[in-house]
MDTraj code that builds the backbone (N, CA, C; nanometers):
import mdtraj as md
import numpy as np

residues = "MET ALA VAL THR LYS PHE TYR ASP THR MET MET LYS PHE LEU SER GLY ILE ASN LYS ARG ALA HIS GLU ARG GLU PHE GLY LEU GLN GLY GLY GLU VAL LEU SER SER GLY SER VAL HIS SER GLY LYS TRP GLN ALA ILE LYS ALA ASP GLY GLY THR GLY THR VAL VAL PHE THR SER LEU SER THR GLU ARG GLY ASP ASP LEU ASN GLY PHE LYS LEU ASN ALA GLY ASP VAL LEU TYR GLY GLU PHE THR SER MET ASN ILE ASP ALA ALA GLY ASP ILE THR THR VAL TYR ALA TYR ASN LYS ASN".split()
xyz = np.array([
    [1.7763, 13.5786, 2.9602],
    [1.7535, 13.4982, 2.8237],
    [1.7330, 13.3211, 2.8773],
    [1.8463, 13.3115, 2.9422],
    [1.8740, 13.1742, 2.9740],
    [1.7651, 13.1276, 3.0813],
    [1.6816, 13.2031, 3.1412],
    [1.5721, 13.1717, 3.2524],
    [1.4427, 13.1630, 3.1630],
    [1.4569, 13.2324, 3.0388],
    [1.3331, 13.2020, 2.9365],
    [1.3681, 13.1094, 2.8720],
    [1.4379, 13.0526, 2.8240],
    [1.4558, 12.8966, 2.7590],
    [1.4501, 12.8184, 2.8877],
    [1.5161, 12.8055, 2.9781],
    [1.4619, 12.6996, 3.1055],
    [1.3112, 12.6919, 3.1087],
    [1.2709, 12.8322, 3.0957],
    [1.0997, 12.7699, 3.1521],
    [1.0567, 12.7591, 2.9945],
    [1.0812, 12.7957, 2.8830],
    [0.9912, 12.7312, 2.7979],
    [0.9950, 12.5393, 2.7676],
    [1.1728, 12.4978, 2.8066],
    [1.1756, 12.4080, 2.8345],
    [1.1337, 12.3274, 2.9176],
    [1.0894, 12.3819, 3.0486],
    [1.0380, 12.2875, 3.1607],
    [0.8773, 12.2817, 3.1232],
    [0.8255, 12.3729, 3.0578],
    [0.7034, 12.3616, 3.0069],
    [0.6548, 12.2875, 2.8866],
    [0.7608, 12.2774, 2.8088],
    [0.7118, 12.1435, 2.7111],
    [0.7547, 12.0354, 2.7728],
    [0.8172, 12.0035, 2.8842],
    [0.8196, 11.8474, 2.9517],
    [0.7001, 11.8427, 3.0098],
    [0.7029, 11.9410, 3.1451],
    [0.5702, 11.9004, 3.1604],
    [0.4368, 11.8793, 3.0918],
    [0.4222, 11.9813, 3.0076],
    [0.3037, 11.9616, 2.9027],
    [0.3010, 11.7905, 2.8863],
    [0.4013, 11.7448, 2.7951],
    [0.4394, 11.6364, 2.7560],
    [0.4103, 11.5339, 2.8727],
    [0.4198, 11.5338, 2.9901],
    [0.4232, 11.4480, 3.1020],
    [0.2516, 11.4560, 3.1234],
    [0.1723, 11.5621, 3.1031],
    [0.0275, 11.5542, 3.0996],
    [-0.0413, 11.4877, 2.9893],
    [0.0279, 11.5169, 2.8754],
    [-0.0552, 11.4291, 2.7815],
    [-0.0500, 11.2820, 2.7865],
    [0.0957, 11.2279, 2.8350],
    [0.0767, 11.1227, 2.8333],
    [0.0122, 11.0345, 2.9660],
    [-0.0225, 11.1151, 3.0239],
    [-0.1032, 11.1115, 3.1670],
    [-0.2485, 11.0652, 3.1280],
    [-0.2833, 11.1018, 3.0261],
    [-0.4316, 11.1384, 3.0232],
    [-0.4421, 11.0423, 2.8888],
    [-0.3749, 10.9793, 2.8432],
    [-0.3799, 10.8947, 2.7181],
    [-0.4568, 10.7533, 2.7449],
    [-0.4545, 10.7286, 2.8689],
    [-0.4935, 10.6102, 2.9436],
    [-0.5643, 10.6069, 3.0224],
    [-0.6446, 10.7341, 3.0552],
    [-0.7626, 10.7907, 3.1376],
    [-0.8809, 10.7328, 3.0312],
    [-0.9235, 10.6303, 3.0523],
    [-1.0338, 10.5763, 2.9408],
    [-1.1746, 10.6195, 2.9359],
    [-1.2332, 10.6889, 3.0402],
    [-1.3497, 10.7870, 3.0283],
    [-1.3401, 10.8983, 2.9158],
    [-1.2156, 10.9606, 2.9501],
    [-1.1526, 11.0966, 2.8956],
    [-1.1743, 11.1087, 2.7116],
    [-1.1270, 10.9632, 2.6986],
    [-1.1077, 10.9394, 2.5438],
    [-1.2441, 10.8805, 2.4888],
    [-1.3499, 10.8414, 2.5679],
    [-1.4295, 10.8446, 2.4833],
    [-1.4458, 10.6653, 2.4717],
    [-1.5465, 10.6416, 2.3953],
    [-1.5675, 10.4590, 2.3640],
    [-1.6537, 10.4304, 2.2715],
    [-1.7236, 10.3442, 2.2773],
    [-1.7944, 10.2583, 2.1988],
    [-1.8636, 10.1369, 2.2483],
    [-1.9792, 10.1278, 2.1967],
    [-2.0385, 9.9905, 2.2645],
    [-2.0542, 9.9243, 2.1615],
    [-1.9963, 9.7942, 2.1096],
    [-1.9898, 9.7065, 2.0293],
    [-2.0703, 9.5788, 2.0311],
    [-2.1362, 9.5417, 1.9301],
    [-2.1996, 9.4094, 1.9462],
    [-2.1745, 9.3450, 1.8017],
    [-2.2038, 9.1841, 1.8507],
    [-2.1598, 9.0739, 1.7256],
    [-2.2624, 9.1113, 1.6005],
    [-2.2309, 9.0974, 1.5063],
    [-2.2941, 9.0666, 1.3699],
    [-2.1777, 9.1247, 1.2258],
    [-2.0847, 9.1836, 1.2853],
    [-1.9833, 9.2764, 1.2199],
    [-1.8779, 9.2649, 1.2325],
    [-1.7646, 9.2925, 1.1296],
    [-1.6128, 9.3614, 1.2186],
    [-1.6199, 9.4715, 1.2568],
    [-1.5616, 9.5076, 1.3840],
    [-1.5622, 9.6987, 1.3614],
    [-1.3946, 9.7319, 1.3621],
    [-1.3862, 9.7895, 1.3229],
    [-1.2515, 9.8777, 1.3203],
    [-1.2137, 9.9844, 1.3955],
    [-1.1463, 10.0252, 1.4479],
    [-1.0907, 10.1394, 1.5113],
    [-0.9852, 10.1401, 1.6089],
    [-0.9219, 10.2456, 1.6860],
    [-0.7965, 10.2616, 1.7702],
    [-0.8470, 10.2327, 1.9302],
    [-0.8523, 10.1160, 1.9722],
    [-0.8972, 10.0847, 2.1173],
    [-0.7901, 10.0431, 2.2287],
    [-0.7733, 10.1039, 2.3361],
    [-0.6855, 10.0871, 2.4505],
    [-0.7045, 10.0070, 2.5422],
    [-0.8462, 9.9397, 2.5517],
    [-0.8837, 9.8552, 2.6563],
    [-1.0389, 9.8275, 2.5994],
    [-1.0746, 9.6782, 2.6148],
    [-1.1876, 9.6174, 2.6012],
    [-1.2827, 9.5717, 2.7096],
    [-1.3770, 9.6050, 2.7140],
    [-1.4689, 9.5229, 2.8729],
    [-1.5688, 9.4401, 2.8001],
    [-1.6007, 9.3303, 2.9085],
    [-1.7027, 9.2531, 2.8245],
    [-1.8236, 9.2887, 2.9045],
    [-1.9237, 9.3139, 2.8450],
    [-2.0463, 9.3636, 2.9395],
    [-2.1069, 9.2944, 3.0507],
    [-2.1373, 9.3628, 3.1064],
    [-2.1966, 9.2639, 3.2683],
    [-2.3209, 9.1611, 3.2653],
    [-2.3066, 9.1008, 3.3384],
    [-2.3807, 8.9543, 3.3091],
    [-2.3027, 8.8305, 3.3720],
    [-2.3595, 8.7315, 3.3004],
    [-2.2643, 8.5962, 3.3506],
    [-2.1981, 8.5685, 3.2093],
    [-2.1418, 8.4709, 3.1961],
    [-2.0749, 8.4020, 3.0841],
    [-1.9394, 8.4937, 3.0427],
    [-1.8968, 8.4351, 2.9409],
    [-1.8226, 8.5090, 2.8176],
    [-1.8483, 8.5555, 2.6924],
    [-1.7329, 8.6478, 2.6713],
    [-1.7713, 8.6532, 2.5204],
    [-1.6215, 8.6118, 2.4348],
    [-1.6713, 8.5938, 2.3289],
    [-1.5845, 8.5374, 2.2544],
    [-1.5716, 8.5917, 2.1547],
    [-1.4417, 8.6262, 2.0713],
    [-1.4054, 8.6836, 1.9472],
    [-1.3468, 8.6010, 1.8554],
    [-1.4420, 8.6300, 1.7412],
    [-1.3803, 8.5049, 1.6590],
    [-1.2568, 8.5821, 1.5898],
    [-1.2359, 8.7338, 1.5773],
    [-1.1266, 8.7843, 1.5627],
    [-1.0858, 8.8998, 1.6363],
    [-0.9538, 8.9351, 1.6799],
    [-0.9520, 9.0309, 1.7710],
    [-0.8179, 9.0549, 1.7374],
    [-0.7778, 9.1598, 1.6486],
    [-0.6144, 9.2427, 1.6119],
    [-0.6014, 9.3168, 1.6770],
    [-0.4428, 9.3242, 1.6870],
    [-0.3817, 9.4647, 1.7744],
    [-0.3036, 9.5425, 1.6565],
    [-0.1953, 9.6426, 1.7199],
    [-0.1618, 9.7444, 1.6108],
    [-0.0306, 9.6699, 1.5889],
    [0.0267, 9.5525, 1.6660],
    [0.1383, 9.4809, 1.6496],
    [0.1306, 9.4056, 1.5318],
    [-0.0182, 9.3634, 1.4850],
    [-0.0320, 9.2727, 1.3568],
    [-0.0919, 9.1012, 1.4569],
    [-0.0971, 9.1048, 1.5785],
    [-0.1432, 8.9866, 1.6824],
    [-0.2805, 8.9705, 1.6128],
    [-0.3312, 8.8673, 1.6116],
    [-0.4516, 8.7984, 1.6030],
    [-0.5226, 8.6877, 1.6987],
    [-0.5885, 8.7633, 1.8046],
    [-0.6419, 8.6360, 1.9252],
    [-0.7506, 8.5802, 1.8637],
    [-0.7586, 8.5349, 1.7503],
    [-0.8708, 8.4120, 1.7045],
    [-0.9455, 8.3591, 1.8622],
    [-1.0561, 8.3387, 1.8439],
    [-1.1113, 8.2611, 1.9578],
    [-1.0634, 8.3093, 2.1026],
    [-1.0186, 8.3922, 2.1216],
    [-1.0049, 8.4693, 2.2886],
    [-1.1104, 8.4752, 2.3025],
    [-1.1129, 8.4794, 2.4715],
    [-1.2566, 8.4496, 2.5432],
    [-1.2603, 8.5669, 2.6882],
    [-1.3187, 8.6524, 2.7199],
    [-1.3061, 8.7514, 2.7863],
    [-1.4326, 8.7169, 2.8718],
    [-1.4176, 8.7030, 3.0096],
    [-1.5309, 8.6635, 3.1254],
    [-1.5967, 8.7786, 3.1518],
    [-1.7195, 8.7960, 3.1953],
    [-1.8328, 8.8832, 3.2100],
    [-1.7504, 9.0222, 3.2633],
    [-1.7278, 9.1566, 3.2573],
    [-1.6700, 9.2419, 3.3713],
    [-1.5394, 9.2532, 3.3393],
    [-1.4502, 9.1510, 3.2913],
    [-1.3316, 9.1596, 3.2762],
    [-1.3070, 9.2815, 3.1997],
    [-1.1554, 9.3185, 3.1912],
    [-1.1006, 9.4401, 3.0962],
    [-1.0030, 9.3527, 3.0458],
    [-0.9427, 9.3948, 2.8883],
    [-0.8249, 9.3266, 2.8341],
    [-0.8003, 9.4825, 2.7638],
    [-0.6346, 9.4872, 2.8506],
    [-0.5913, 9.5934, 2.7726],
    [-0.4878, 9.5935, 2.6593],
    [-0.4485, 9.6542, 2.5631],
    [-0.3616, 9.6284, 2.4659],
    [-0.3755, 9.7447, 2.3868],
    [-0.3724, 9.7183, 2.2378],
    [-0.3683, 9.8267, 2.1293],
    [-0.4362, 9.7264, 2.0326],
    [-0.5521, 9.7693, 2.0360],
    [-0.6190, 9.6844, 1.9477],
    [-0.6903, 9.7575, 1.8061],
    [-0.7224, 9.6954, 1.7122],
    [-0.7466, 9.7939, 1.6077],
    [-0.8518, 9.7205, 1.5646],
    [-0.9122, 9.5978, 1.5448],
    [-1.0598, 9.5245, 1.4737],
    [-1.0925, 9.4292, 1.5489],
    [-1.2221, 9.4522, 1.5550],
    [-1.2538, 9.2709, 1.6373],
    [-1.4126, 9.2640, 1.5832],
    [-1.4044, 9.1152, 1.6028],
    [-1.5737, 9.0387, 1.5503],
    [-1.5976, 8.9559, 1.6677],
    [-1.7085, 8.9970, 1.7279],
    [-1.7693, 8.9644, 1.8681],
    [-1.8785, 8.8070, 1.7944],
    [-1.8409, 8.7043, 1.8393],
    [-1.9213, 8.5785, 1.7992],
    [-2.0581, 8.5837, 1.8446],
    [-2.1475, 8.5921, 1.7864],
    [-2.2906, 8.5755, 1.8296],
    [-2.3390, 8.4775, 1.9065],
    [-2.2819, 8.3644, 1.8860],
    [-2.3236, 8.2257, 1.9739],
    [-2.2593, 8.2308, 2.1284],
    [-2.1600, 8.3283, 2.1449],
    [-2.1339, 8.3490, 2.3101],
    [-2.2379, 8.3738, 2.4049],
    [-2.1989, 8.4037, 2.5305],
    [-2.2739, 8.4289, 2.6059],
    [-2.3100, 8.5712, 2.6176],
    [-2.1876, 8.6537, 2.5686],
    [-2.2117, 8.7805, 2.5922],
    [-2.1796, 8.8055, 2.4239],
    [-2.2636, 8.9198, 2.3940],
    [-2.2425, 8.9406, 2.2809],
    [-2.2481, 9.1115, 2.2290],
    [-2.1893, 9.1693, 2.3396],
    [-2.1730, 9.3297, 2.3375],
    [-2.0626, 9.3257, 2.4461],
    [-1.9455, 9.4024, 2.4157],
    [-1.8347, 9.4712, 2.4782],
    [-1.8259, 9.6591, 2.4716],
    [-1.7759, 9.6952, 2.5487],
    [-1.7591, 9.8118, 2.5567],
    [-1.5693, 9.8349, 2.5109],
    [-1.5524, 9.9289, 2.3863],
    [-1.3952, 9.9191, 2.3233],
    [-1.3864, 10.0851, 2.3712],
    [-1.2724, 10.0890, 2.4663],
    [-1.2340, 10.2538, 2.5198],
    [-1.0930, 10.2842, 2.4078],
    [-1.1511, 10.3987, 2.3818],
    [-1.0984, 10.4997, 2.2442],
    [-0.9388, 10.4967, 2.2882],
    [-0.8588, 10.4875, 2.1881],
    [-0.7238, 10.5406, 2.2062],
    [-0.6806, 10.6340, 2.1433],
    [-0.6154, 10.7582, 2.2066],
    [-0.5791, 10.8575, 2.1825],
    [-0.4620, 10.8689, 2.0769],
])
top = md.Topology()
chain = top.add_chain()
for i, resn in enumerate(residues, 1):
    res = top.add_residue(resn, chain, resSeq=i)
    for name in ("N", "CA", "C"):
        top.add_atom(name, md.element.get_by_symbol(name[0]), res)
traj = md.Trajectory(xyz[None], top)
């Protein structure tokens, strides 16, 4: 009986570790390609500026904690990690497309 309980406890523990390990694997959770022109809502764990040259400018970039990073700039190819809930991309920026990686 004690061995079975120990086994069950260990399996739950290891399952939890495995689940947390996959939460940050960006490709496994999918993502979206977002362009300027409207406010986008979702749950993202990272944002990558589309390749090319220049910067992407966010007129609005909100996090789960309620922070709003108005005017934030992200250089081409750079990745910003966090817990994002909405964004609006400035159409006047050099780059107008970002990849938003879904949060599980």
